[in-house]
C-alpha positions in Angstrom: 26.1 -16.0 -4.2 25.0 -14.6 -7.5 21.3 -14.8 -8.5 22.2 -17.4 -11.2 24.1 -19.6 -8.6 21.2 -19.3 -6.1 18.6 -20.3 -8.7 20.7 -23.2 -9.8 21.1 -24.3 -6.2 17.3 -24.0 -5.7 16.7 -26.3 -8.7 19.2 -28.9 -7.2 17.3 -28.8 -3.9 13.9 -29.2 -5.6 15.2 -32.1 -7.7 16.2 -34.0 -4.6 13.2 -33.2 -2.4 10.1 -31.1 -2.5 10.4 -27.8 -0.5 8.2 -24.9 0.5 9.2 -21.3 -0.4 9.6 -20.7 3.3 12.1 -23.5 3.7 14.1 -22.2 0.7 14.1 -18.7 2.3 15.7 -20.2 5.4 18.2 -22.3 3.5 19.4 -19.4 1.3 18.9 -16.6 3.8 16.9 -14.4 1.5 13.7 -12.4 1.5 10.2 -13.6 0.4 10.5 -11.1 -2.5 13.7 -12.7 -3.7 12.3 -16.2 -3.5 9.2 -15.2 -5.4 11.3 -13.5 -8.0 13.5 -16.6 -8.4 10.4 -18.8 -8.8 8.9 -16.4 -11.4 12.2 -16.6 -13.3 12.5 -20.4 -13.1 8.9 -21.0 -14.2 9.4 -18.7 -17.2 12.8 -20.1 -18.1 11.9 -23.8 -17.5 8.2 -24.2 -18.1 6.6 -27.5 -17.0 9.7 -28.4 -14.9 8.5 -27.0 -11.6 5.6 -28.9 -10.2 3.4 -27.9 -7.3 2.2 -30.4 -4.6 -0.4 -29.7 -1.9 -0.2 -31.5 1.4 -3.0 -30.2 3.6 -2.4 -26.5 3.6 1.2 -26.8 2.7 2.3 -25.9 -0.9 5.4 -27.8 -1.9 7.5 -27.3 -5.1 9.4 -30.1 -6.9 11.7 -30.1 -10.0 11.0 -32.8 -12.6 13.2 -33.5 -15.6 16.9 -33.2 -16.4 18.9 -30.6 -14.5 20.3 -27.5 -16.2 24.0 -27.1 -16.3 25.5 -24.0 -14.7 28.5 -22.6 -16.7 30.6 -19.9 -15.2 33.0 -18.5 -17.8 35.5 -15.8 -16.9 33.7 -13.2 -19.1 34.6 -9.6 -18.3 33.6 -7.7 -21.4 32.4 -8.1 -25.0 33.0 -5.8 -28.0 30.4 -4.2 -30.2 30.5 -6.9 -32.8 30.0 -9.7 -30.2 27.0 -7.7 -28.8 25.5 -7.4 -32.3 26.0 -11.2 -32.8 24.1 -12.0 -29.6 21.2 -9.6 -30.5 21.1 -11.2 -34.0 21.1 -14.8 -32.6 18.3 -13.8 -30.2 16.3 -12.5 -33.1 16.9 -15.5 -35.3 15.8 -17.9 -32.5 12.8 -15.8 -31.6 9.3 -17.2 -32.5 7.3 -14.2 -33.8 4.1 -15.9 -32.7 5.2 -15.3 -29.1 5.3 -12.0 -27.2 8.7 -10.9 -26.1 11.8 -13.1 -25.8 10.1 -15.9 -23.8 11.1 -19.0 -25.7 13.7 -21.5 -24.4 16.6 -20.2 -26.6 15.8 -16.6 -27.3 14.9 -16.2 -23.7 18.2 -17.7 -22.6 20.1 -15.1 -24.7 17.9 -12.4 -23.4 18.7 -13.5 -19.8 22.4 -13.6 -20.8 22.3 -10.0 -22.0 20.6 -8.9 -18.7 23.1 -10.8 -16.6 25.9 -9.1 -18.4 24.3 -5.7 -17.8 24.1 -4.8 -21.5 20.4 -5.4 -22.1 19.6 -1.6 -22.4 22.5 -1.2 -24.9 21.3 -4.3 -26.8 17.7 -3.0 -27.0 19.1 0.3 -28.4 20.3 -1.8 -31.4 16.6 -2.5 -32.2 15.8 -6.0 -30.8 13.6 -6.9 -33.9 16.2 -5.8 -36.4 16.7 -9.4 -37.5 14.0 -12.2 -37.4 13.0 -15.4 -39.2 9.8 -15.1 -41.2 7.5 -17.9 -40.0 4.5 -17.2 -42.3 2.2 -20.2 -42.5 4.5 -22.4 -40.5 3.4 -24.9 -38.0 5.0 -23.9 -34.7 6.8 -26.4 -32.6 6.3 -26.6 -28.8 8.9 -24.4 -27.1 9.9 -27.3 -24.8 10.4 -29.6 -27.7 12.9 -27.3 -29.4 15.0 -27.1 -26.3 14.7 -30.9 -25.7 15.7 -31.6 -29.3 18.7 -29.3 -29.1 19.9 -30.8 -25.8 19.7 -34.3 -27.3 21.6 -33.3 -30.5 24.3 -31.5 -28.6 24.6 -34.1 -25.8 24.4 -37.2 -28.0 21.2 -38.5 -26.3 18.2 -40.3 -27.8 14.7 -38.9 -28.1 11.4 -40.5 -27.4 8.1 -39.1 -28.5 4.9 -39.6 -30.4 5.1 -38.5 -34.0 2.3 -37.7 -36.5 3.3 -38.2 -40.1 2.0 -36.6 -43.3 -0.8 -39.2 -43.5 -1.9 -38.1 -40.1 -0.9 -41.4 -38.5 0.7 -41.2 -35.1 3.3 -43.7 -33.7 5.8 -43.8 -30.9 9.4 -43.0 -31.9 12.7 -43.8 -30.3 15.4 -42.1 -32.4 18.9 -40.8 -32.3 18.9 -37.2 -33.5 21.8 -36.2 -35.7 21.1 -32.6 -36.9 18.6 -29.8 -36.1 17.8 -27.8 -39.2 15.7 -24.6 -39.8 14.1 -24.9 -43.2 11.5 -22.4 -44.4 10.8 -21.2 -40.9 10.3 -24.7 -39.4 12.7 -26.9 -37.4 13.5 -30.4 -38.8 15.4 -33.2 -37.2 17.7 -35.5 -39.2 17.6 -38.6 -37.1 18.6 -42.3 -37.1 15.4 -44.4 -36.8 16.7 -47.9 -37.7 19.2 -49.7 -39.9 16.6 -49.4 -42.7 16.2 -45.7 -42.1 19.5 -44.4 -41.0 18.8 -40.8 -42.0 15.2 -39.6 -41.6 13.7 -36.1 -41.9 11.3 -35.5 -39.1 9.5 -32.2 -38.7 9.7 -31.0 -35.0 6.2 -29.6 -35.0 4.7 -33.0 -35.7 5.9 -34.4 -32.4 3.0 -34.6 -29.9 5.4 -35.3 -27.0 9.2 -35.4 -26.7 11.7 -36.2 -24.0 15.4 -37.2 -23.9 16.5 -40.7 -23.2 20.1 -41.8 -22.3 19.4 -45.2 -23.8 20.0 -45.3 -27.5 17.6 -47.1 -29.9 18.5 -50.8 -30.4 21.2 -51.1 -33.0 21.9 -47.3 -33.1 25.5 -46.5 -34.1 27.7 -44.0 -32.3 26.8 -40.6 -33.8 30.5 -40.1 -34.7 30.5 -43.4 -36.7 32.3 -42.6 -40.0 29.7 -44.6 -42.1 26.9 -42.7 -40.5 28.6 -39.3 -41.0 29.1 -40.3 -44.7 25.4 -41.0 -45.0 24.5 -37.7 -43.5 26.9 -35.9 -45.9 25.4 -37.8 -48.9 21.9 -37.0 -47.8 22.6 -33.3 -47.3 24.6 -32.8 -50.5 22.0 -34.3 -52.8 18.7 -33.7 -51.0 16.1 -31.3 -52.3 15.9 -29.1 -49.2 16.1 -32.0 -46.7 14.1 -34.4 -48.8 15.9 -37.2 -50.4 17.8 -40.4 -49.8 21.4 -41.1 -48.8 21.4 -44.1 -51.3 23.5 -43.2 -54.3 21.2 -45.2 -56.5 18.3 -42.8 -55.8 20.0 -39.9 -57.4 18.7 -38.5 -60.7 19.8 -35.8 -63.1 17.0 -33.3 -63.7 17.0 -31.2 -66.9 14.6 -28.3 -67.0 13.9 -25.6 -69.5 13.4 -22.3 -67.5 11.3 -19.4 -68.8 12.4 -15.7 -68.6 10.0 -14.9 -65.8 11.2 -17.7 -63.5 14.9 -17.1 -64.3 15.5 -14.2 -61.8 14.1 -16.4 -59.0 16.2 -19.4 -59.8 19.6 -18.2 -60.9 22.5 -17.7 -58.5 21.2 -20.6 -56.3 22.3 -24.2 -55.9 19.6 -26.7 -56.6 21.7 -29.9 -56.6 25.0 -31.5 -57.4 27.0 -30.9 -60.6 24.6 -28.0 -61.5 24.9 -26.4 -64.9 23.2 -23.5 -66.7 22.9 -22.8 -70.4 21.5 -19.4 -70.9 21.3 -19.4 -74.7 20.4 -23.0 -75.9 19.7 -22.9 -79.6 16.9 -25.4 -79.4 14.7 -23.3 -77.0 12.8 -20.1 -77.5 14.6 -16.8 -77.1 14.9 -15.8 -73.4 14.7 -19.4 -72.2 17.5 -21.2 -70.3 18.4 -24.7 -69.4 19.1 -25.9 -65.8 20.5 -29.3 -65.0 21.4 -30.8 -61.7 21.6 -34.1 -59.8 19.3 -34.7 -56.8 18.1 -37.5 -54.6 14.9 -35.5 -53.9 13.0 -35.8 -57.2 9.7 -36.4 -55.4 10.0 -33.2 -53.4 11.0 -31.3 -56.5 7.7 -32.1 -58.1 5.8 -29.4 -56.0 8.5 -26.9 -56.7 8.3 -27.5 -60.5 4.5 -27.2 -60.4 4.7 -23.9 -58.5 6.6 -22.4 -61.5 3.6 -22.9 -63.8 4.2 -22.4 -67.5 7.7 -21.0 -66.8 9.3 -24.5 -66.5 9.3 -27.5 -68.8 10.7 -30.9 -67.6 13.0 -32.3 -70.3 14.2 -35.3 -68.4 13.9 -37.8 -66.8 10.9 -39.1 -68.7 9.2 -40.5 -65.6 9.3 -37.0 -64.0 7.7 -35.5 -67.2 4.9 -38.1 -66.9 4.4 -37.2 -63.2 4.2 -33.5 -63.9 1.8 -34.1 -66.8 -0.5 -36.2 -64.6 -0.6 -33.5 -61.9 -1.2 -30.7 -64.4 -4.0 -32.7 -66.1 -5.7 -33.2 -62.7 -5.4 -29.5 -61.8 -6.9 -28.6 -65.2 -9.7 -31.0 -64.8 -10.5 -29.8 -61.3 -10.6 -26.1 -62.3 -12.6 -26.6 -65.5 -15.2 -28.8 -64.0 -18.3 -27.0 -62.6 -18.7 -29.7 -60.0 -16.7 -30.1 -56.8 -13.9 -32.7 -57.1 -14.8 -36.1 -55.8 -12.9 -37.5 -52.9 
């Protein structure tokens, strides 16, 4: 029996009944050192799953939660490019706020490299060669990332308490559709209700999260053509993930872009039917005109404000008014000697 098979068998035993380490040593005919090593691995690999129970002087261990699935592919060797891909995936899934590869996903890839006997070769490739910058991001709980991914892949629902941007918490029962990494933070695209078939929920805002085989009332099959079409409409016209799948919510933005902002904006796709005019006769020399369709106008407001005097909204008119209102408020705050009133 391989170490992976033995550990999986231990988990199955603990899920059925609580056991002591001595009982498991007898069942699997292994040494105390081996059992301690197995428990150390399982507690690191599956935190919060192994629970300890004390009955008198007896310490029992029990598994709580869904069982992991043991996959045994006939893998004999990998080539250099496949090894590089595994090292890259481990780096991209690593949370730089944590020491070592101890998260649920980067840890799993690190274990895989060790089981394949290529960990030393992989580390020679420089394990931190590729990472995700998570500056100023709000980290999600490691367990929640794995739970969300299991639900998305397995077609299960999620239950949890979610705190929105207004700092209001409420219980959620959702059908997750996609897991996205945006600016260093994981987001869930999820079905909440028939009124909100595609919602953007930030994973770090969940205070608790668990899978549920029961779907929310009225939830469609995740392969439902109408739902897939709504996801596609949401993704293609959203500003980042912010927007609406409703075609009526789309607007064409027309912006005048200054020469200092141009290098940061060109060669990128900001929305549908995007056009650039780099020499418009009605603008000052060096200025360009950018136009695109988006369903995320509200989210684009912060992006436009961040460009300062290097952008001018030409249309729609209501967006011009919104930007002017924000700019006037900023000016008033910074010119006033008094602190702004709440």
